[in-house]
C-alpha positions as CSV (number, residue, x, y, z in Angstrom):
1,M,-6.9,-14.6,-20.1
2,R,-9.1,-12.4,-18.0
3,D,-9.3,-8.7,-18.9
4,I,-6.6,-7.0,-16.9
5,L,-8.6,-3.9,-16.0
6,D,-11.5,-6.1,-14.8
7,E,-9.0,-8.0,-12.6
8,V,-7.7,-4.6,-11.3
9,Q,-11.2,-3.7,-10.2
10,R,-11.7,-7.1,-8.5
11,L,-8.4,-6.9,-6.5
12,R,-9.1,-3.3,-5.4
13,A,-12.6,-4.3,-4.3
14,E,-11.0,-7.1,-2.2
15,H,-8.5,-4.7,-0.7
16,R,-5.6,-6.8,-2.0
17,P,-2.2,-5.2,-2.7
18,F,-0.9,-5.5,-6.3
19,A,1.2,-3.7,-8.9
20,L,0.1,-2.8,-12.4
21,A,2.9,-2.8,-15.0
22,T,2.2,-1.1,-18.3
23,V,4.5,-0.9,-21.3
24,V,4.6,2.8,-22.3
25,A,7.3,2.6,-25.0
26,A,9.1,-0.1,-26.9
27,N,11.9,0.1,-29.4
28,Q,12.0,-3.0,-31.6
29,P,13.0,-5.7,-31.7
30,T,11.2,-6.6,-28.4
31,S,8.2,-8.8,-27.6
32,G,6.6,-6.1,-25.5
33,T,4.3,-3.6,-27.2
34,P,3.0,-0.2,-25.9
35,G,-0.2,-0.6,-23.9
36,A,0.6,-4.2,-22.9
37,R,-0.3,-4.8,-19.2
38,A,0.4,-7.2,-16.4
39,I,-0.7,-7.5,-12.7
40,I,1.9,-8.6,-10.2
41,T,0.6,-9.7,-6.7
42,S,2.5,-9.6,-3.5
43,D,3.2,-13.3,-3.7
44,A,5.2,-12.6,-7.0
45,K,2.6,-14.1,-9.3
46,I,2.2,-12.3,-12.7
47,E,-0.9,-12.2,-14.9
48,G,-0.7,-10.6,-18.3
49,W,2.2,-9.9,-20.7
50,V,4.7,-7.0,-20.7
51,G,7.7,-8.7,-22.4
52,G,9.7,-11.8,-22.8
53,H,11.8,-13.9,-20.5
54,C,14.4,-11.2,-20.1
55,A,11.9,-8.6,-19.0
56,Q,9.6,-10.6,-16.8
57,P,11.9,-11.2,-13.8
58,T,12.9,-7.5,-13.7
59,V,9.2,-6.5,-13.8
60,V,8.3,-8.8,-10.9
61,R,11.3,-7.7,-8.8
62,Q,10.6,-4.0,-9.4
63,S,6.8,-4.6,-8.7
64,L,7.6,-6.2,-5.3
65,A,9.9,-3.3,-4.5
66,A,7.1,-0.8,-5.4
67,L,4.7,-2.7,-3.1
68,E,7.2,-2.4,-0.3
69,D,7.9,1.4,-0.6
70,G,4.6,2.4,-2.1
71,Q,6.3,4.4,-4.9
72,P,5.7,4.0,-8.6
73,R,8.7,3.8,-11.0
74,L,9.5,3.8,-14.7
75,V,11.6,0.7,-15.4
76,V,13.8,1.2,-18.5
77,L,15.3,-2.1,-19.8
78,S,17.9,-1.1,-22.4
79,P,21.1,-2.4,-23.8
80,D,22.4,1.2,-23.3
81,A,21.6,1.3,-19.6
82,E,24.6,1.8,-17.3
83,K,25.0,-1.1,-14.9
84,D,24.4,-0.4,-11.2
85,V,23.4,3.2,-11.7
86,P,21.3,4.2,-8.7
87,R,17.7,5.0,-9.1
88,K,16.7,8.7,-9.2
89,D,13.6,10.7,-10.1
90,G,11.5,7.5,-10.2
91,V,13.4,6.1,-13.2
92,V,15.1,2.6,-12.8
93,P,17.5,1.8,-15.6
94,V,18.2,-1.9,-16.1
95,M,20.8,-3.3,-18.5
96,M,19.2,-5.7,-21.0
97,T,21.7,-7.7,-23.0
98,C,19.4,-10.3,-24.5
99,A,19.8,-11.1,-28.1
100,G,16.9,-8.9,-29.2
101,Q,18.8,-5.8,-28.1
102,G,15.5,-3.8,-28.0
103,E,14.4,-1.4,-25.3
104,L,11.3,-1.5,-23.1
105,Q,10.0,1.3,-20.8
106,I,7.5,-0.1,-18.3
107,F,5.6,2.0,-15.7
108,V,5.1,0.1,-12.5
109,E,2.4,1.4,-10.3
110,P,1.6,-0.1,-6.8
111,F,-2.0,-0.3,-5.6
112,L,-2.2,-0.7,-1.8
113,P,-5.3,-0.8,0.3
114,K,-6.3,2.7,1.5
115,A,-6.0,3.7,5.1
116,E,-9.5,3.6,6.7
117,L,-10.7,6.8,8.5
118,V,-13.2,5.5,10.9
119,V,-15.3,8.4,12.3
120,I,-17.3,7.6,15.5
121,G,-20.1,10.0,16.2
122,S,-22.5,12.2,14.2
123,S,-21.4,15.6,15.5
124,P,-20.7,18.5,13.0
125,V,-16.9,17.8,13.5
126,A,-17.5,14.1,12.6
127,R,-19.4,15.0,9.5
128,L,-16.7,17.4,8.4
129,L,-14.0,14.8,9.1
130,A,-15.7,12.4,6.7
131,Q,-15.8,15.1,4.0
132,L,-12.2,15.9,4.4
133,G,-11.1,12.2,4.6
134,S,-12.9,11.5,1.3
135,L,-11.1,14.5,-0.4
136,L,-7.8,13.2,1.0
137,D,-8.2,9.7,-0.3
138,F,-9.0,7.8,2.8
139,E,-11.6,5.1,2.8
140,V,-14.2,6.6,5.1
141,W,-16.3,4.7,7.6
142,A,-19.0,6.4,9.7
143,C,-20.2,4.8,13.0
144,D,-23.2,6.1,14.9
145,P,-26.7,4.9,15.6
146,N,-27.9,8.0,13.6
147,A,-25.4,7.6,10.8
148,D,-27.0,7.6,7.3
149,M,-26.1,8.6,3.8
150,D,-27.8,12.0,4.3
151,A,-25.5,12.8,7.2
152,F,-22.4,11.1,5.7
153,P,-22.8,11.2,1.9
154,Q,-19.0,10.7,1.4
155,A,-18.8,7.6,3.6
156,D,-17.8,4.3,1.9
157,R,-19.3,2.3,4.8
158,L,-21.9,2.9,7.5
159,V,-21.8,0.9,10.8
160,E,-24.6,1.4,13.3
161,D,-23.1,0.1,16.5
162,L,-19.7,-0.3,18.3
163,E,-19.8,-4.0,18.7
164,A,-20.3,-4.6,15.0
165,L,-17.6,-2.0,14.2
166,K,-14.9,-3.6,16.6
167,S,-14.7,-6.9,14.7
168,Q,-14.3,-5.1,11.3
169,L,-11.3,-2.9,12.3
170,S,-7.8,-3.8,11.1
171,P,-4.3,-2.3,11.3
172,R,-5.3,0.0,8.4
173,S,-8.0,1.6,10.5
174,Y,-7.5,5.1,12.0
175,V,-10.3,5.6,14.5
176,V,-11.4,9.1,15.5
177,V,-14.0,9.5,18.3
178,A,-15.9,12.7,17.8
179,T,-18.9,12.1,19.9
180,F,-18.3,15.1,22.2
181,G,-19.6,13.5,25.4
182,G,-22.3,11.3,23.8
183,Y,-20.7,8.0,24.4
184,D,-16.9,8.8,24.4
185,E,-15.9,6.1,27.0
186,A,-17.7,3.2,25.3
187,A,-16.4,4.3,21.8
188,I,-12.7,4.5,23.0
189,E,-13.0,1.2,24.9
190,A,-14.2,-0.5,21.7
191,A,-11.6,1.0,19.5
192,L,-8.7,0.1,21.9
193,A,-10.0,-3.5,22.0
194,S,-9.6,-3.7,18.2
195,Q,-6.7,-4.0,15.8
196,A,-6.9,-0.3,14.8
197,S,-3.4,1.1,14.6
198,Y,-4.5,4.7,15.6
199,V,-7.2,5.7,18.1
200,G,-7.8,9.4,18.6
201,L,-10.2,11.4,20.7
202,V,-11.4,14.9,19.8
203,A,-11.6,16.6,23.2
204,S,-10.0,19.2,25.4
205,T,-7.0,18.3,27.5
206,K,-9.2,18.3,30.6
207,R,-11.9,16.1,29.1
208,M,-9.2,13.7,27.8
209,A,-7.7,13.3,31.3
210,S,-11.2,12.7,32.7
211,I,-11.9,9.9,30.2
212,V,-8.6,8.2,30.7
213,A,-9.1,8.2,34.5
214,F,-12.6,6.7,34.0
215,L,-11.3,3.9,31.8
216,Q,-8.5,3.2,34.2
217,E,-11.0,2.8,37.0
218,H,-13.0,0.4,34.8
219,G,-10.2,-2.0,34.1
220,V,-8.7,-0.8,30.8
221,A,-5.1,-1.7,30.9
222,A,-2.5,1.1,31.0
223,E,-0.7,-0.2,27.9
224,Q,-4.0,0.1,26.0
225,L,-4.6,3.6,27.2
226,Q,-1.2,4.6,25.9
227,R,-2.5,4.0,22.4
228,L,-5.1,6.8,22.8
229,K,-4.1,10.0,21.2
230,R,-5.4,13.6,21.3
231,P,-4.8,14.9,17.7
232,V,-3.8,18.5,18.0
233,G,-3.3,21.1,15.3
234,L,-4.5,24.7,15.4
235,S,-4.1,26.4,18.7
236,G,-6.5,28.8,20.3
237,R,-9.8,28.8,22.0
238,A,-13.3,28.3,20.6
239,L,-12.2,26.8,17.3
240,R,-15.0,26.3,14.8
241,P,-16.1,22.7,13.8
242,A,-14.3,23.1,10.4
243,E,-11.1,24.3,12.1
244,I,-11.2,21.3,14.5
245,A,-11.8,18.9,11.6
246,L,-8.9,20.4,9.7
247,S,-6.5,20.0,12.7
248,V,-7.5,16.4,13.2
249,I,-7.3,15.4,9.5
250,A,-3.8,17.1,9.3
251,A,-2.6,14.9,12.2
252,L,-4.0,11.8,10.4
253,V,-2.3,12.7,7.1
254,E,0.9,12.8,9.0
255,V,0.2,9.4,10.5
256,R,-0.5,8.0,7.0
257,R,2.7,9.5,5.6
258,D,4.6,7.6,8.3
259,G,3.0,4.4,7.0
260,V,1.4,3.5,10.3
261,G,-0.6,0.2,9.9
262,L,-0.1,0.2,6.1
263,S,2.7,-2.3,5.6
264,L,1.9,-5.4,3.7
265,E,0.2,-8.1,5.9
266,E,2.1,-10.8,4.0
267,V,5.6,-9.8,3.0
268,P,6.9,-12.0,0.3
269,A,9.8,-14.2,1.2
270,P,13.2,-13.0,-0.2
271,R,13.7,-14.5,-3.7
272,E,17.0,-16.2,-4.5
273,E,18.7,-14.6,-7.4
274,A,21.8,-15.2,-9.5
275,I,23.8,-13.2,-12.0
276,D,23.9,-14.5,-15.6
277,P,27.7,-15.0,-16.2
278,I,27.3,-14.0,-19.8
279,C,25.2,-10.9,-19.9
280,G,25.2,-9.8,-16.2
281,M,21.3,-9.8,-15.9
282,T,19.7,-10.7,-12.6
283,V,18.0,-14.1,-12.9
284,D,15.2,-15.4,-10.5
285,I,16.4,-18.8,-9.5
286,A,13.0,-20.3,-8.7
287,T,11.7,-19.5,-12.2
288,A,14.9,-19.8,-14.2
289,M,14.4,-21.9,-17.4
290,Y,18.1,-22.1,-18.4
291,K,20.8,-23.4,-16.1
292,T,23.9,-25.4,-16.3
293,E,25.9,-27.3,-13.7
294,R,29.7,-27.2,-13.9
295,H,32.3,-28.3,-11.3
296,G,29.6,-28.6,-8.6
297,H,28.2,-25.1,-9.2
298,T,24.9,-24.2,-10.9
299,Y,24.8,-21.3,-13.3
300,Y,21.6,-19.5,-14.2
301,F,20.9,-17.7,-17.5
302,C,18.3,-15.3,-18.7
303,C,17.9,-17.0,-22.1
304,A,19.0,-19.9,-24.2
305,G,21.5,-17.8,-26.1
306,C,23.5,-16.9,-22.9
307,Q,23.4,-20.5,-21.8
308,A,24.8,-21.7,-25.3
309,K,27.6,-19.2,-25.1
310,F,28.5,-20.3,-21.7
311,E,28.5,-24.0,-22.6
312,A,30.6,-23.4,-25.7
313,S,33.3,-21.4,-23.7
């Protein structure tokens, strides 16, 4: 089995969504041990070990839920858990009635690709935006013919020209044009022709209207131009570059909080589940090892013990 943490680094480098499940506490008897880890990908595949057959379906189910809402959770599988108690404070109690009667506490942490802050231009505002974006955990791209690591030391990626940039943008990309008259129109046109979910221009209201009118005259469709935003924040005249950058980044943080462009590209198909008639645990039908047919109905079980009790009844 590959080292789990090496696999984590590989998946993150490939910008693939996954959840990392770690056993943080275990009361024996249980097959899970503190420090045990597993990776669960968005297609519900699991690599690693966090517990036996009773624990695994629950961990997969909670990992997929974490990937959908982006929130970590502590999953407590215990024979003392109250059934159907709603989740609160990030703790998810799950009743475990398998024969072992042990308890597992598993921390499930989702890892989703970061939002990409794509700064076009090399103005002081553009450079400050890159710095703030890095501090606020965006993946920062810089695009400008003069962009280099001296101008953008915090950038994760440098792109020299707009044509090369356009093909690399995705729904995770938040593009901010901060060229201040250098090549605003060309930059906006390229960004609007891409898959970027947010396109913003740092400009005055009057300059914004002038650029929109120019692009309309040059054939850019109205529905495309409706995507163009002017991020606003601090009010007042003659704002300093740092204040402008702060206003813009605040608007982008709000966009990111709303989850714009950050949903999973491939949402897993709903998994069919059944309730173990003996212990009441939720069983994943596709991977269930224990099942019994009776009177034309199929019953699914979390373990051989529950199946044996059912068949003896």
